[in-house]
PAROLUM-651052 format. One line per field, with one value per residue (C-alpha): x, y, z negated. Coordinates in Angstrom, 3 decimals, m for minus. Each point is the difference from the previous one (the first is absolute). Last residue first. Example, Ala and Ser with C-alpha at 12.3 -4.5 7.8 and 13.67 -1.06 7.14 Angstrom:
BEGIN
east	[13.670;m1.370]
north	[m1.060;m3.440]
up	[m7.140;m0.660]
***
This chain:
BEGIN
east	[m59.423;1.844;3.315;2.324;3.210;1.912;3.056;2.502;m2.023;0.179;3.722;0.799;m2.050;1.284;3.347;m0.929;m3.212;1.885;2.571;m2.810;m1.843;3.180;0.747;m3.478;0.193;3.346;m1.349;m2.714;2.404;1.234;m1.194;1.411;m1.585;0.698;m2.948;m0.380;m2.568;2.536;2.215;m2.936;m0.513;3.743;m0.069;m3.215;1.401;3.260;m1.695;1.582;m3.203;m1.964;2.599;m0.233;m3.767;m0.064;2.706;m1.816;m3.294;1.426;1.633;m3.219;m1.901;2.642;m0.158;m3.812;m1.886;m0.835;0.554;m1.520;2.273;2.371;1.668;2.224;0.071;2.627;0.160;3.243;0.298;2.456;3.187;m2.126;0.824;3.713;0.469;3.658;m0.173;1.379;m2.794;m2.572;1.290;1.816;m1.387;2.587;m1.067;m3.685;m1.700;2.318;m0.911;2.719;0.465;m1.069;m3.670;m1.745;1.051;1.293;m0.565;m2.493;m0.580;m3.397;m1.248;3.256;m1.430;2.201;m1.217;m3.658;0.633;1.372;m2.530;m2.961;1.968;2.640;m2.600;m0.396;1.747;m0.650;1.712;m0.668;m3.806;m1.642;2.943;m2.122;1.906;m0.689;m3.622;m0.679;2.106;m2.227;m3.291;0.867;1.481;m3.158;m2.248;2.812;1.297;2.328;2.845;1.467;3.751;1.250;3.476;3.085;1.320;m0.100;m3.216;m1.677;1.259;m1.627;m3.278;0.374;0.839;m3.114;m2.300;1.960;m0.688;m3.724;m2.272;m0.954;m0.793;1.108;2.852;1.072;2.647;m0.580;3.012;m0.761;0.038;3.421;1.639;3.724;0.006;m2.187;2.615;2.984;m1.802;m1.199;3.587;1.060;m2.922;1.320;m0.960;m1.488;m1.298;m3.210;m0.763;m0.118;m2.553;1.251;0.379;0.780;m0.311;m1.679;0.856;m2.736;1.798;m1.514;m1.086;0.973;m1.388;m2.325;m0.298;m2.412;m2.927;m2.247;2.310;3.000;m2.124;m2.375;m3.503;m3.211;1.900;m0.706;1.483;1.705;3.460;2.503;m1.874;m0.483;3.779;1.308;m2.796;m2.076;3.399;1.513;m2.053;m2.313;m0.726;m2.242;m0.214;m3.126;0.042;2.733;m2.358;m0.206;m3.665;m0.456;m0.615;3.389;m0.320;m3.114;1.554;3.015;m2.239;m2.155;3.052;1.283;m0.162;m3.676;m0.930;0.885;m0.866;1.397;0.040;2.511;m1.224;2.097;m1.779;2.005;3.213;2.406;3.152;m1.342;m2.925;2.414;1.879;m3.111;m1.149;3.462;m0.302;m3.570;0.985;2.820;m2.248;m2.594;2.720;1.099;m3.417;m2.471;m2.700;m1.142;2.222;0.161;1.035;m0.895;1.520;m2.552;0.861;m3.133;m1.907;0.733;m2.583;m3.382;m2.005;2.074;1.296;m1.467;2.400;m0.114;3.630;1.065;m1.581;1.695;3.370;m0.100;3.268;1.326;3.683;1.297;m2.821;m1.186;3.478;0.160;m3.331;0.809;3.234;m1.321;m3.008;1.918;0.574;m3.124;m2.439;1.404;0.258;m3.661;m0.647;3.124]
north	[92.777;2.120;m0.427;2.966;0.147;3.253;m1.868;2.105;m0.731;m3.734;0.014;2.151;m2.178;m3.353;m0.312;1.547;m2.007;m3.135;0.584;0.588;m3.129;m2.012;1.161;m0.858;m3.374;m0.774;0.824;m2.583;m2.883;m1.637;m3.255;0.481;m2.378;0.952;m0.187;m1.500;m2.647;m2.790;2.059;0.449;m3.747;m0.571;2.465;m1.534;m3.567;1.106;1.697;3.434;1.863;m1.764;0.892;3.658;m0.085;m1.834;2.214;3.182;m1.339;m0.520;3.411;1.716;m1.722;0.996;3.601;0.352;0.839;3.670;0.722;m2.707;m2.885;m0.143;m2.649;0.731;m0.563;1.467;1.733;0.370;3.545;1.371;m0.076;0.466;3.649;m0.712;m0.435;m0.400;m3.517;m1.418;1.963;m1.872;m3.148;m2.354;m3.291;m2.905;m1.139;m0.164;m2.342;1.198;3.642;2.591;2.615;3.647;m0.303;m0.436;m2.545;0.736;m1.021;m2.848;m1.265;m1.259;m3.162;m1.935;m2.680;1.058;3.579;m1.171;m2.076;3.078;2.572;0.055;m1.063;2.686;2.737;2.618;2.680;m0.127;1.086;0.548;m0.589;m1.746;m2.343;m3.157;m1.174;3.316;0.183;m3.466;0.821;2.948;m1.829;m2.692;2.309;1.903;2.622;1.898;3.424;1.946;1.924;2.563;0.547;3.607;m0.474;1.445;m3.372;0.921;1.868;m2.853;m2.453;2.173;m0.229;m3.812;m0.181;2.102;m2.485;m2.963;1.318;0.167;2.748;m1.695;m3.630;m3.138;1.785;0.246;2.567;2.417;1.754;m0.576;3.630;0.340;m2.311;0.831;0.628;m3.074;m2.180;1.223;m0.586;m3.421;m1.054;1.034;m2.028;m3.051;m1.987;2.843;m0.881;m1.402;m3.681;m1.262;2.646;2.313;m0.203;2.051;m2.067;0.001;m2.125;m0.397;m0.034;m2.104;m0.003;3.206;m0.462;1.558;3.693;1.847;1.780;3.059;2.967;m0.953;m1.657;2.881;m1.056;1.320;1.508;3.352;1.796;m3.192;0.138;0.493;m2.030;m2.613;m0.524;m1.263;m1.951;m1.058;m0.703;m2.169;m3.154;m1.028;m2.940;1.346;m1.999;m0.257;m2.095;2.057;1.656;3.464;m0.398;0.480;3.418;0.303;m3.475;0.947;3.173;m1.918;m2.667;2.610;1.995;m3.019;1.911;0.806;m3.635;m3.348;m1.301;m3.567;m1.199;m2.878;m1.623;m1.604;m1.926;m2.612;2.135;m2.586;0.272;m2.249;2.435;2.903;m1.855;m0.642;3.606;1.283;m2.016;1.123;3.678;m0.372;m1.563;2.819;2.609;m1.520;m0.651;m2.866;1.372;3.564;2.915;2.356;m2.731;m0.155;m2.750;m0.690;m1.864;m1.629;1.250;m1.874;m2.771;0.446;m1.284;m1.903;2.208;m1.280;m1.382;1.420;1.153;m3.245;m2.099;2.090;m0.219;m3.857;m0.535;3.401;m0.587;m2.705;m0.989;3.542;1.236;m2.208;1.200;3.602;0.088;m0.497;2.342;2.481;2.914;m0.448;m0.362;3.133;2.140;m0.409;1.807;1.816]
up	[67.627;2.558;m1.694;0.270;2.112;m0.117;1.128;m2.000;m3.180;0.644;0.700;m2.972;m2.382;1.333;m1.798;m3.329;m0.108;0.784;m2.797;m2.468;1.015;m0.222;m3.544;m1.263;1.697;m1.513;m3.434;0.579;0.098;3.250;1.707;3.516;2.466;3.657;2.373;3.501;m1.017;0.158;m2.412;m2.359;m0.055;m0.778;m2.866;m1.429;0.176;m1.535;m3.038;m0.586;0.982;m2.731;m2.585;0.842;m0.219;m3.395;m1.614;1.176;m1.130;m3.562;0.006;1.097;m2.861;m2.500;1.252;m0.449;3.188;m0.232;3.626;2.241;1.111;2.989;2.231;2.872;3.794;2.313;3.337;1.935;1.487;m2.610;2.171;3.160;0.501;m0.038;3.706;1.121;1.418;m3.302;m1.741;2.142;m1.544;2.273;1.314;m0.162;m3.439;0.985;m2.481;m2.770;0.667;0.429;m2.705;m0.475;0.771;3.360;2.590;3.450;3.719;m0.462;3.515;0.987;1.869;m0.425;m2.237;m2.873;0.345;0.217;m3.174;m1.789;1.139;m2.317;m3.123;0.635;m0.681;2.681;1.986;3.769;3.181;3.682;m0.043;2.950;0.712;m0.408;m3.049;m1.735;1.175;m1.454;m3.031;m0.791;0.750;m2.540;m2.630;m0.795;1.522;1.609;m0.903;2.297;m1.556;2.407;m0.001;0.411;1.528;m1.714;m1.129;m3.706;0.186;1.713;m2.591;m2.667;1.786;0.278;m3.776;m0.659;1.704;m1.425;m3.553;0.445;1.299;3.289;0.393;1.840;1.822;3.675;0.956;2.902;1.513;3.680;1.034;m1.558;2.681;0.063;m3.744;m0.393;1.825;m1.948;m3.327;1.290;0.751;m3.474;m1.429;1.919;3.145;2.041;3.476;m1.328;0.872;m3.599;m0.995;m2.687;m3.806;m3.086;m3.202;m3.397;m3.079;m2.697;m3.362;m2.766;m3.683;m1.840;m3.538;m2.579;0.937;m2.355;1.746;m0.221;m0.614;2.031;2.719;0.328;1.027;1.566;2.960;1.670;2.958;1.170;1.616;m2.774;m2.756;2.703;0.592;m3.310;m1.761;3.037;1.890;m2.685;0.444;m2.829;m2.354;m2.769;m3.172;m2.056;m3.252;m1.628;m2.431;1.518;1.002;3.764;1.482;1.584;1.416;1.826;1.356;1.358;1.575;1.714;1.131;1.990;3.318;m0.661;m0.202;m1.447;m3.519;m0.221;m3.671;m0.307;m3.214;m2.731;m2.755;m1.955;m0.322;m1.450;2.148;2.760;0.269;0.315;2.692;2.062;m0.429;1.244;3.162;0.450;m0.386;2.541;2.624;m0.645;0.424;3.302;1.500;m0.198;m2.349;0.539;m1.071;m3.022;m2.457;m3.684;m1.987;m2.698;m3.227;m1.108;m3.081;m3.219;m0.758;m1.694;2.865;2.584;2.927;3.244;2.546;3.520;0.091;m1.667;2.723;2.723;m1.740;m0.066;1.629;0.947;m0.250;2.232;2.265;0.311;0.870;3.066;1.217;m0.916;2.015;3.491;m0.061;m2.129;2.250;2.117;m2.908;m1.649;3.087;0.827;m3.327;m1.199]
***
């Protein structure tokens, strides 16, 4: 999520900044006074300006309003967010370092990497589930198929054109596409693009027959008639697209767990009262109307669920994805 980040959120970030960021930049640069408590660090595995960074700065603003004098968004991009995860793992378990992470590095990576320097169950304690990141299946507006069922009939008749554009390989959408191929009886070929911008350019231009990507990168293009969203991931329709069915409604269940999500974690060993205090603060932040509306504009769905929900969801996602990943034989090349 490099080029993709700036593309997805170019419209929403500006509006969000006026509402929620305020003086976040100044706070991030502030020096910690001598003798004071260390700042609360929200560690993010992406550069400034993307979805997770936007979320982190919204939470930081709410935590400051709740009495936390020093809250820093600590951007540590690189190695598919593994740098940020490993940094947070090594932090002191005092509640002053909180990792904000998507689910894929914690669910999928242990199944596809030969070696990882972290184990989410051993090294982290879930604090709160923060947002869902809806994903969609889309086609160019001038394609002959208007629904996902139409596409299935088309690709069965044109199996040599069974490529599906993605922004990366080895994530949940990759394995959802492979699962869809098994369901329809046509091997679909995931094709990785270097970000959302080149992907939607090829999609709108008819150079790739289908794509699976975050809703945020496609919603305005769908509304503008450049691309057509055929289905949404998950098990329920999206409020922004009430007339667009889920993939399951079209007979494809491989996308039931393909929505991403962002959650908060602290290093193992953090005292339970500290974890509980953070949980209350993070859940409360996500329940603020201004935060929820800002997340909606950014193509995210605010949740604000306790840490126990994160633990349960990670377990459910592992159970769902493990057979699909194993059947694919995919291994990360890093």
